[in-house]
C-alpha positions in Angstrom: 0.0 0.2 -0.1 1.3 3.3 -1.0 1.9 5.7 2.2 4.2 7.7 4.2 3.6 7.1 8.0 5.0 8.6 11.1 6.0 5.7 13.5 8.2 5.3 16.7 11.7 4.3 16.3 11.1 0.3 16.7 14.0 -0.5 14.5 17.8 0.3 15.0 19.4 3.0 13.0 23.0 3.3 12.5 24.7 5.9 14.7 25.6 9.0 12.7 29.5 8.9 13.2 29.3 5.3 11.4 28.8 6.5 8.0 31.5 6.7 5.3 31.1 10.0 3.6 31.6 10.7 0.0 33.7 13.5 -1.2 31.4 14.8 -3.9 28.1 16.1 -3.2 24.8 14.6 -4.9 21.6 16.7 -5.7 23.6 19.4 -3.5 23.6 16.9 -0.4 26.7 15.2 1.4 25.9 11.7 1.5 27.4 8.9 3.7 26.9 5.2 3.3 26.7 2.4 5.8 25.5 -1.2 4.5 22.0 -0.4 3.4 21.6 3.0 5.2 22.3 6.2 3.6 23.0 9.6 5.6 21.9 12.7 3.8 22.9 16.1 4.8 20.7 18.1 2.5 20.5 22.2 2.4 17.0 22.2 0.9 15.8 19.3 -1.0 16.7 15.5 -1.8 14.8 13.2 -4.3 14.6 9.4 -3.4 12.7 6.3 -4.8 11.3 3.3 -3.4 9.2 0.6 -4.5 9.7 -1.2 -1.2 9.6 0.3 2.5 12.4 2.7 3.3 12.7 3.8 7.1 13.6 7.6 7.8 14.9 9.1 10.9 15.0 12.8 11.0 18.3 13.8 12.9 18.2 17.6 12.4 16.0 20.2 10.7 12.4 20.3 9.4 10.1 20.5 6.4 8.1 17.9 4.6 7.9 15.0 2.4 6.7 15.7 -1.0 5.1 12.8 -3.0 2.2 12.2 -5.5 -0.4 11.9 -2.9 0.6 15.2 -1.3 2.8 16.5 1.5 3.7 15.3 5.0 5.4 17.3 7.7 8.4 16.3 9.6 10.6 17.8 12.2 14.1 16.5 14.2 13.4 13.2 16.0 10.8 11.9 13.9 10.7 8.5 12.1 8.7 7.3 9.2 7.8 4.5 7.1 7.8 5.3 3.6 5.9 2.4 1.7 6.0 1.8 -2.2 5.4 5.4 -2.9 7.8 5.5 -5.8 9.6 8.9 -5.9 9.6 11.1 -2.9 11.4 14.2 -1.8 12.8 15.4 1.7 12.1 19.1 1.5 13.9 21.3 3.8 17.2 21.8 5.2 18.3 18.8 7.6 20.1 15.6 8.1 18.1 12.2 7.6 19.0 8.5 8.0 17.2 6.4 5.4 17.3 2.6 5.5 16.5 1.4 2.2 14.1 -1.5 1.9 
């Protein structure tokens, strides 16, 4: 089912300092990788895609998810399940961990 749902942090996210940061920016954001997890430090907007279920934890910042069914607000400390939505955006300055699923 296509949805973005705010959840409690019921799964373990890797710690922020465990990511290997890339030298170059992607879509204007600094990116780090740790297995199937991605750390995104974005100054304004970052596009993602999933046909599975991504888990997103907002470490810093605030803004909103933008996807084909509308917008969903987020703030530091929030966790979300992003289930089979296709393309979605993290809009707003922030730092996020995305577990790709």
